[in-house]
N, C-alpha and C positions, 0 to 999 in steps of 0.2 A: 835172422837178419839183425835183430837187436845186438846179438853177440858180436857180429862182424863190425857193426858201427862202434861198439864199445872198444874192441881191440884196435881199430883204426885210430880212435881218439887217444887211447893209452899209448899207442906207438908214436903218435905225433907229439904228445905232451904227457910224459909219465907222471904219476902222482908223486908229490914230495915225500921224502923220507920223514919218519917220526922216530928219532933215535937211530937204532941200527936196523930197523925193519922198514921195508918199503911195502905199502899195501899192494896186494896182488889180486886183480879182478879176473875171475875165471869165466863167468858167463852171465848173461842178462836175459830176462824174460818178462812178459807183460803180467802184471799182477791185478790190474783193475782197469776200468774203462772210463769212469766219470768222476773226477778227472783222470786222465791216463796215468797209470802207475807203472814204473819200470823197477823191477827188483834186480839188484846186482849182487851176485854171490862171489865170495873170495875170502882171502885171509887178511887179517889186520885192517879191516875196513873202518874200524872205529876211529882210526887216526886220520881219516880223510878230512881236510879242512873244507869249510863252506865255499871257498873260492873254487876249489876243484869240482865240487858238486854243481856249482853254477856253470862251470865250463862244460861238464857233461850234459847238463840240461840244454845248453845252447847248441851243442853238437847234435843231440837227438832231435831238437826242434827244427834245426835247419835241414837235417837229413830226411825227416819224415814230413816236412812242410806243415808244422804245427804252430805257425806264428799266431800269437794271441791266445793260445790255449795254455791253461795252467798245466804244468807237468810236474809230477812228483817222482823222486828217485829215492828208493829205500835200499840201504845196504845191509846185507846179512853176512856176518862173518861165520865161517865154519870153525869148529874146534879141533884141536890136535887130538887124534884118536890114541896117540901113544903116551899122552900124559896120564900118569896113574891117578885114578880118582880115589882119594883117601887111602894112601899107602898104609899097609899094615905092618 
């Protein structure tokens, strides 16, 4: 259900580009309970500004009725498996 809310939020308001790359959010899951922690996985997520993080927090709060509850969102970027590690 977290992933569906994430995709709906991204579809309505995509994240801003940073250079030539647009951050791509793949899926979300719960990472903790007190306070609630939502972990979002994807590519180029280190380029997401604080304003977009607040937008996602607001969307999750309104969807799951968490008004007044502190909510943390953590972004985890995946690495490209085709980049050569220490080319010989």
